[in-house]
N, C-alpha and C positions, 0 to 999 in steps of 0.2 A: 944903741945899735938897733936898727930896725930889722925885724925878721920878715923874710918874704913869706907871705901867706899863700898856701897852696889853694888853687881854685877848687871849689866844692864839686864833687862828682855829681853828675846829673844822670838820673835813671829814667829811661823811657818807659812809660807805662802804656802797655798795649791793652786795648779793650778786650774783654772776655769773648771767646769764640761762641758763636751761636751753636746750641746743641742740635744735633741732627736727629735725635730720637731713636737711635739704633738700639740702645739698651732697653728702652720701653717696648720696642717691637719684639726683641728677643724674649723679654719677659712674658709678653702676651702670647707668643707662640708656645712657650713652655707651659703656660697656664692652660691653653687649649689642649695640648697633648696630655697633660696630667688629668684634665677633666674627662677626656675621651677614654683614657685608661681606667679611670674610676667608674665610668658608666659601663664599660665593657666588663669590668670585674663584678659589678652589681648584677648585670644581666646573666653572667655566668653562674653566679651564686643562686639566682632565682631559678634558672633552668635546672641546676643540680638539685635544688630542694624539691622541685617538681618531680624530677626523675626518681629521687629517693622516696618521695611520697607515693608515687605510682608503684614502685617496686614493693614497698611495704604493704600497700593495699592489695596487690596481686598475691603476695605471700600469705596474707591473712585469708584471702578467698580460697587459696589452695589448701591451707590448713583446715579451713572449715569444711571443704569438700571431702578431704581425707577423713575428718571426724564423722561425716555423714556416711561414708563407706563403712567404717567400723561399726557405726550404729546399725546399719542395715544388716551387716553380717551377724550382729548380736540378735537382731530381730529374727533372722533365719534360724540361728542356733536354738532359740528358745522353743521352737516347735509349738507354740501356743496359737499362733494366728493361722497357720496353714500346715498341711502335710502333703508332700509330693507336689502335684499340680492343682490340688483342690483350692478353689478360691481365685485362681488366676483367670482373668477374662480380658478380651480385647479392649474394653473400656477402661481398664486399669483401676478398677474400684479399689479404694484404700491402698493405692500404689502397687497393686499386684497385677502384672500385665502378661499377656501371652504375646509372643513375637508377632509383628505385623506381617500380614500375608504378602504384601508387596515387597517385603524385605527392608523397608526403610526403618531407621532407628526411631524409637519412641520419642526420645528427647528432641530429635529434629522435627518431628511432627508437632510437638508442643511449641517449639520456637516458631514454626511456620504459622501456627494458629495464634501466636502471641499470647500464650497462656500466662496469666499474671503470676501464678504460683511459681512456675518454672523460670520466668523471665526476671521477676523482681522479688521473689521470695514472699509474696503475699499469701495469706491463708486461703488458698484455693487449690483444689485437687487437679489432677489425680495424684500428684507427687505428695510425699509424706514429709512433714517437718521433722527435723532432728529431735529425738527423744519422745516421739508420740507414743511409741509402744514399748520402749525399753527402760524408761525411768533412769537415765544415766546420771552420773555424778561427775562434774556439776551438771545441772539440769539443762543448761544452755551453753552455747559456744560464745565466749566473751569477745569483745572488741570488734564485732561485726554489725553492719546495719540491719541485716535480716538473718534469721537462722537458716542453715543449709537444708536442702531437701533431697530426697532420693526416690528412685523407682526400682522395683524388683521385677525382672522378667524370668520366667521359667523356660529352660531349654530341656526338652525331654529326649532322652536317649532310649529308644524303644528296645525292650528286651525280646528274647526269643522264647517261644513256648515249646520248642522242639527239645527232646531229650538228647543229650550229647554223651559221647563216649567218655569214659574216665570217671563216671559217677556223678557228673554234674547234672542237676535237674533243670527245671525251667528257670530261665533268667528273667527277673522282673525288670520293670523300667527303672532307669537311673535318671536322676535329676541334677542339673547344674543350674545355678542361679546367676544371672547377669545383673549386677547392680550398677546403676548410673546415678551419680550424685553431683549436685551443683552447690558450690559455695559462693558466698558474697563477701565483698570487702567492707571497709568501714566508711568510705567516702560515698556521698550521695549527690545526685544531680539536683536541679532546681525543683523537680517534682517530688524529691525525697526518695527516689529509687536508687539502689546500689549501682555504682559505676562499674566496679570490677566484678567479673563473674568468671568462675573456673569450673569446668566440667571434667570429672574423672570417672573411670569405669573399671570394674574388675569382674572376674568370674569366680564364683564361690561354690564349692561342692562340700556339703556337710559330711 
């Protein structure tokens, strides 16, 4: 008995479709976006580092200026360099100044004249370097490009020579000292001069 053979099934083979490149384009777009995000993050980090460095530099300059103020007050308290208004002159010899006749601040005049000691902390008068007359401990301010400097002005309060009721006799002159100090940070420019500068001022009456 012959068995009927079933015809073999035929499968139609279709050629592969041509790729349109959509996946590649999407991948390239994401790659560009990720690259831009990375560059933005790097720029942000650089800016933040610069801001942090500038803030730290300013803080160091401020602390140095404060140290110079305390040093000047110690100079006044010692009573060894001057008494009253003796030694104070318009030329600010050894950092001892009489107030300007025109009313301008001493430190502003030094800036106008581009005084190297006041502007960059160089060893040039009339300002006085930290520790010149006080022998502080430590001897220098650490972590700064140049040591802070200061000036002392005397402000005289004229007393009265008239006798007053109530048993008060003649009233002598009273003296108040105006201290102006400048501190420098740690960063320097291409010429080696400090970039950050801070000026502070106080009135001191012994």
